[in-house]
Structures are given as C-alpha cells and as structure tokens.
N, C-alpha and C positions, 0 to 999 in steps of 0.2 A: 504494500500500500504506500502511496506517496503523500497522504495527508500528514500534516505536522501534528504530532500529538501534543496536547496541552495538558500539563500535569503528569502524574506518575503512571496513570493507568486509565483505560477506557474500554468499553464494549461498543463497537461500531455496528449499528443495526441497519441493514439494507432493506428498506421497506419495499423497494421495487422487486426484490427477490421473493418476498412473501407474496406479493400480488401475482408474480409470474408463477410461483409454485401452486397457488390456489387455482389459477386459470388452467394450468397443466393438469392438475388432479381432477378438475371438473370435466375436462375433455376425456381424461382417461376413464373415469368412473361412469360418465354419462348420467349423473344424478345430482341432486341438490347437495351442496356442501354446507355443513354446519362447522364453522370455524371455532376451534377450542382455544381460548385465550386465558385459561385458568392459570393460577400461580404467576400473575403478572406476565402473561403471554410467554410462559416457559422461560422467563428471564429476559425476554425481548421488549417488554412493555406492553401491557394489555391494550391500552387505548390505540397506540400506533399500529399494533398487530391487527386489532379489529378493523380499523379503517383500511389498512392495506388489504386485508382479506376480502372485505366487502367490495373494494375496488377490483379485486380479481374474480368476483362473481359469487362469493359466498352469500347465501340468502339468510343465514342465521348465525348468531354468535352464542357460544356456550362457555360457561364457567362452572366452577365447583359450587360456590355458595352465593347466597343472596347478597352478602356484603360486596363481593366482587362485582355482581351484576349491577347493583345500585351505583357503584363508583363509575361504571361505564356509562350508565344513563346520565349521571351528573356531568360527565365529560362530553356529552353530546352524541353518544352512539344511539341512533334511532332504529337500527335494525332490530328484528325480534331477538330477544335474549332469553336463554334458558339457564336455570341453575338447578342442581339436582342433589346436593348434599346438605342436610339441614341439621341444626342443633335441636336437641330434644325440646319440645314445647314451642317451637317456632310458630308464630301466628300468621305469617305471610301478609300481614296487612300492608306494610310499606311496599313490599315487593309487588303485590297486586295493584296497588295504586300507581306504581311506576310502569305497569304493563309487563312485568317480568313473567315469563312462563316458568311454572314450577314443576320440577321433577318429583313425582309422587312414588314413594316406596312402601307405604303402609295405609291401612284404613284410617288411622288417626290423622295422618298428613292430609288425606283426601278431605276429611271433615274440616280440618283447619283451613284448607285452601278455599273450600266452599264458604266458610264463615267470613273470609276476607273479601268476598265479592260485594258488589254494589248492584242495585236494581238495574242500572244501565250498563253494567260492566261485569260479566261473569269472569271468574278467574280462569286464566288459560293454564292447562296442565298437560304434562306428558306422563303417562303411567309407565313406571319402570318395573319390568318383570324379572324375576330371578330365573336364569337359565343355566346355572351351574358354576358361576364364578365364586359363590359363597360370600358375597358382600351384601350391599343393600339391594333392594328390589322386592316386589311383592312375591312371596313364596307361592308355589303352585297350589297349595292347599287353601290359600286365601284369595286366589285370583277371581274365582266365580263371584264371591260376595262383593269384592271391591269393584269389579266390572259392573255388576248390577247396580250398586250404589252410584257409581260414576255416571252411568246412563240415566239414572233417575234425577241426579243433580243437574245433569245437562238438560234434560227435558224441562225442568222448572227454572232454567236460566241462571243457575248458581255456578256452573262450571262450563268451560268449553274444552273438550278433550282434543287437543291439537295433535298429540302423538302418543305412540306406544314404543318403548325402546328397551334395550338391554345392552349387555356388554360381553365381550368375548375374552377368553384367556390367552389366545395366541399360542397355546401349547403345541398344537399340531393341526393340520387340516381336518383330521378325523374328529378331534375334540371340538373344533369350531363348527364343523358341519352338524355334529350332534347337538350342540347348543342352538344352532340355527333351526333344527327340527323342533326343539322345545319352544323356541320363540314363535314359530309358525303355529304350533299347537295353541299357545296363548293368544295369538292373533285370532284364531278361529273361535276361541271361547269368547273373546271380546266382541266379535261380530254377532255371535248368538245373543249376547246381552244387549245388542243394539248400538254398539259403538262403531263409528266409522271415521277414525282419525285420518287426517290427510298425510300424516308423516309416520312412517315406520322406520326406525333407525336402529341398527345393530352394530355395524362395522365402524371401527376406528381406523387409523392409518394403515395398520398391518393388513387387516382383512379387506379393507376397501381396495387396496392394490392387488392383493393376492387371490381373493376369493369372490368372484363376481356374484355368486349366489347369496352373499351376505349384504348386498348393497341396498335392496329394497327401494324406498322412496328417497332416502338421503343417507349420507355418511358423515361421521364426525371426524374431522381431520385436525389432529394436533401436531405431533412431531414432524410430519411430512410437510406441513405448510411452512415450517421454519427451515426447510431444506435439508433435513436430516433423515437418514434411512431408518425405518423400524426393523430392518432385517440385519442379521449378522453376516450374511453372505452376499449382500448387494449394497453398493455404495450409493451416495446421493447422486453422483454422476450417472451410475447405472440406471437410476430411476428418473433421470431428467430433471433433478431438483438442484437448486442453488442454496447452499448454506447462507442464512441471513445474518448470523452473528460472527464477528471477528473480535476476539479478545486480544488486546495488545497492551504493551507498556513501553517504557524506554529504559535503556541501560542506566542504572543509577550510580554504579561504581565499577571500575576495572582494576584488577590487581594481578601482577605477575608474581607467581609463587614457585618455589622449588619442588622437586619430587618429594613425596611423602607428606605434603601439606594436608592436614585434616580440613574438612569442609562442613560447616554447619553443625547443628546439635548432634551429639553422639558420635561424630566422626565416622558415620557409616560409609563415607567416601573419602579416600585419600588419593592424591594425585600420583599417577604412575611415573610421570616425568615432569620436568619444568614445563609450566603451562600458564595460560591466562584464564582467570576466573572473571565472569561478568555477573553483576548483581541485578536481579529483576525485582522491581518493587510490587509484587503481588504475592499473596500468601493465602493460607486457609481462611483468614478473615474475609477474603474477597471471593471465596468459593473454589479456590485452587485446592484440589483434594490432597491432604497430607499423605495419604497412602499411595499417591502416585509418585512419591519421592523415588528418584532413581530411574523412573520409567517415562515420565512425560518428556516432551521435546518442544523446543521453540525454534523460530526462524529469526536469525539476525544476519543482515547483509547477504541474503540469498542462500545461506547455508543453514542446516538444522543441527541443533545441539541438544543432548539430553540433560535433564536436570541432574546436578551433581550434589548428592547428599540430601539431607532432610529438608522438606518444605516447611518453612516457619510461618508464623501468623501473618507477617507482613511482607515476606520476601523469600526468594530462593536464589540459588546460584547455578550457573551453567558453566561447564568447562569448555572453552572455545579453542583450546590448543594454541596454535600459532596464528589463528585467524585474526586479522586486524579488526578490533572492536574498540569503540570509543564511547565515553559517557554521552548519553543523548541518542544513541542509535536506537532505531525502531526494533521492538521485540514483538513477534506475533506468537501467541500461545496456540491458537487454533483459528481456523477460518475456512476458506474454500481450497481444498486440495488441488483443484484444477489450476489454481493460481500459484501453486508451489507452497502453500501454507500448510502447516501440520493439520491433520484431521482431528476433530474432537474425539473421534473413536480411539485414537492412540491414548489420549488422556483417560478415557473411560476404561480401556483395557488395563492400563497401568493401575488404576484405582479399583479394579474389580467391579465395575458398575456399567451403566449404559449411558449412551450419549444424552438421553433425556435429562439425567441427573446433572451432568456437567454443566449444561447451559442454564438449567433452572436454578442451580445453586449459586450462580454468579451474584455476589452480594450487592447490597445497596450502596456500599462505599465506592463501587465502580461506576463512574458516570456513563450513561448511555448517550451516544451521539448518533442521530438519525441521518442517513444518507439515502439517496435514491439513484441507482445506477442502471 
C-alpha cells in the first residue's frame, strides 16, 4: 500500500471490496442477500459495512442483538434489519418501534414481540427453528404450538411473520443436507398452521456457496462479504472475493543485534546470527493473537518476515536479517494476498483459530480508515 500511515497502527477498510463481494455473491447464489454486520461488521465497522452491502444489492441487514440493530437505525440505515439473539425478558418495545425485525426462538419471545406491537404496526418477526445445531431456535416439539400461535397473532394484526430460518453446522455436506431436510419439515408444518412467510433462510456463507439446495429465498452472508473464505481448502481469490481489511502499522524501532540475542518475554526466540530486529507497535491489546507468536508474518518493503519471539500487549518484533529497514517503514500484518500481502489465514493458522476471529478481534485502539478502490 502506498498511503502514508498516520500514527502507530490502523485497519484500512475497502468499502468498494465489500460492495463488489456482495454483488458477486448475489450473482453466484441467485437469491436475496441478507448482509450480516454483527460484532461491528466483523471488525470492519457495522455502519460502513451495511451501507456498502446495500450498495452491492443486499436487501436486508442482520445483526446479533437489538442493541446492534438500534445503533444502525440511529446511524441512518433504513434497510430492513433483523436481530435474533435476545436477553432473557427482552420486551422488544424499542426494537418494534424502530421497525426492527425480531428473530423468535421461543413461545415466550413470540408473546413479547406481539405485546410490543401497535394497532397500526404489527411487529415483524422471523421464526427460528432448531434443526440440529443445538443452540437457540424453536425445538421440534414446540414448533406446532408456536406456529399456530404465530398464525393467530398474525390474523389479528399483532404480528407479521416475515421469515422462517435456521442455521447450519458446516460439519459436512451430509450433516447440512440432513439439517436442510429438518428445516423443510418445519416449513411444511408452518404452512399447515397457515403461515406463508416471504423469506426462508438457512444458509450462511459456507452453505450459500457450496450447497445450492440450502439457498431457499435468501442467504445470510457474513465472512464472505468481507472477502474472506469460509473454507479451509479454497482461498478468497479462488472464490472471486477481495479481502476488505488491511491491518498495518509502521516500524517503531530498528536494532542491530549479535547472534544469541534473546527477543521479547521469555526469550522463546534467540537470534541465530547477527541480524536486524524491527519493532511493530501492535500487540494482543489490538487483537494480534499472542498464541501466534513465532508463526505470524508481516510484509515490510516487499518482503515477508515472521514474528520473532512472544507477542506482547502493545508490540512485537520481527527478525529482518540483513534486509534494509528503517523507522517509519510500512508494516502490513495481513491484507489481500493477490497484492503480495500476508493472508489473514496465516495468522489464524498460527493462532489455532479461523480467519473470522482474527478480523473480528481487531481492537478499538486500532483506528479504522475507510477507502474505496
């Protein structure tokens, strides 16, 4: 990247990449896109991600909880908004007043949503059914009574059942197709009860790309809209996606050291020969995983170098050998591999986790700078 970095660290968010990824996935799946921007847009910024996704053709935006949804409304997001994970005793009054669509996982939540309606404005809901993931969702033994009550409340104008949905485990195609069959069974039971929702949604990024049978009326796209692959064996480039986040900093110090020099806490790394060490001012307080010590890599001056020693709260060190490096040089932790930048997946593999976690955990101390390429 050629932009001048101001300060110690930043995450550059390419909103045009998000827009292009959503547009590409909409063509690929041939169905409606629900853009998932929970957890502050997987670390990219919820508001900018929602706007970019809508620009790419997403017709709905989804988050985890009502607080996230209300923040988007207050920021001017006018697209339909869905929130599906709720605190015990949630009344949904504020959410219903803001036109938030509520994900319903129990009879009690259904009753609370209906109570939040107004005579001229039934509460919009999506009924979530349990199909084998073992998390929230209306269990099979309760579906008949919940569907019947939802249909009754819809008839008297207290609810508007917009959708029925569930979630997949991504364990295997066989597991996901078995869950799909359970979902179809629930849809049939809902139809018998008199429910005719316009949206049936089951697939997130993984299944939306890999299993056409799971697409139904819409798909929920999270990690893929940010340009990252949900698969271990296929890269972003393989899927036609562009990573939207580049995490970068600048070299804060350079030190020439002899062979045998210990580096960082615990001296887990000692230099094999005389070499140059460069200090990078990001650490686990910024979301750089400590357990990626010795495994993550950065790009400085067109070359990649591994982390040397333990990642600390605010900083880590790389051994650049005899490569010419100076204070202020640009350091890229991860970005778009097609541009020669380290892949976020290398950091994920080094930390024993997934790319989702690495981008989502980038902390609030790291300024986000929005660009559009």
